[in-house]
N, C-alpha and C positions, 0 to 999 in steps of 0.2 A: 091245543089251544093257541089261539093267534095273539100276537103281540098288539098291545094298545098303539094306536096311531096318534100323530100329534093332532091338536084340535084343527089345525087347517089344512089337513088333507082330507078329500071326500072320496069314498069309495068308489070305484068305477071309472074315475077321471082319468085323463090322459095326464102323461108328464108334462110340465110345462116346457114349451119351445125356448131354446136356448138361441139368443141372437149372436151371430157372427162378429168379431171385434172390429171390422173395418167397413165402412161405408159400401163400398163394390160388392163384397161378400154378402151384406145385408140386402142389397138390392136384387142380387142373383137369388138369395134364398126366397125373397118377396116374389119374384117372378116364377120361382118353381111353385110355390105354394099358390099361387093365384091361377097356375096353369091346371094344378090340381081340382081347385075348387070350382073353377069354370065350368067343366062339363061341356056340355053341348050348346053354349050360347052363341048367337051369330050376330048380336045387336053390337058388338063390343069389339069391332075391326080395328079402330086406333090402338085400344088397350092391347088388344093382339099383337100389334108391330111392335108397341113399346116393348111388351113381355118377350118378344121374339130377340129385340135389340138387346136385352138385359142377359137373356140366355146365352145369345152370341158372345157376348162381352165376357160372360162367366167363363164359356168352354174357352176362349183366347186366352184369358189368365191361367186355365188349366195347362195349356199347351196343347190341347186337343184342336185338329184342324176342323174345320167345317164341312168340307168335303175332301175326297180324296186327292183330288187335283192339287189343292193348296197344301204345300208341306207346313206341319208346325215349325215353329221358331227354332227347335233343338235340332230339329233336321236339316233346315235351311243353314244354320251356323255349321254343322257339320260339313255340309256340301261347300260352302264357301272357303273352308280352310284349304291352303293349298296343299298338294299332297307331295312329300319328297321322293325324289326318285333315289330309292336305295337299291344297290344290287346285292342280291341275297345268294349266298352260296348252297347249292342243292343239298350237299351232305350236312350242312346245318339244319335245313328245311327236313331232311331225312331222320335227324337225330331229334329234333323236337317233336315229330310227328310219332316217332317210337316211343320217346320217353315219356312223354305227356299224354299219350293217346288222344291224339288229334288229327283232325284231316291235314293234308298237306297245305291246302289253301288257307287254313287258319293257322298253320305255324308259319307259312309265308307272311301273312298279313302281321303276326306278332313280332317276327324278325324284323319286318319292315318299321313297324313302330319303336323298336328300340335298335334302330341305327345297324343293323345285320349282327347283332352281339348277341351270341348264343347263350352265353351266360345270364346278361342282363335280362333277356327275353324269359329265360328260365325262372329266375329269381323272381320276376314281375308275375309270372302266371302262377307261381306257387303262392306268394304272398297274397294275391288277389284270390284266390280260392278259398284261404283259410278265414 
């Protein structure tokens, strides 16, 4: 037997939409819902441009690039950071590759990130994996 429902619940009704807390997210949600509701209307060109702007803004806030040529902000920050020149001993690379079951390229990158200190690199790898 079914449980009794509160009086304000209608059978077959959709769940109420919950609005996001900030204004930008609300605009993005509104743009997405209007894209779904619009269907095949051709007379709303200005509204379509506004919806696309809102969608693009939402995508930028998520960190997703609009096209493959434009890097996302996280990738751009990573490329802008200056890379340190650290000389890595090949014996340490072989040790990390063997003990941590990784490629020599990844072992070299891990060592460079930890100033060519094998103990620090191994500790960082193990604590990151846990």
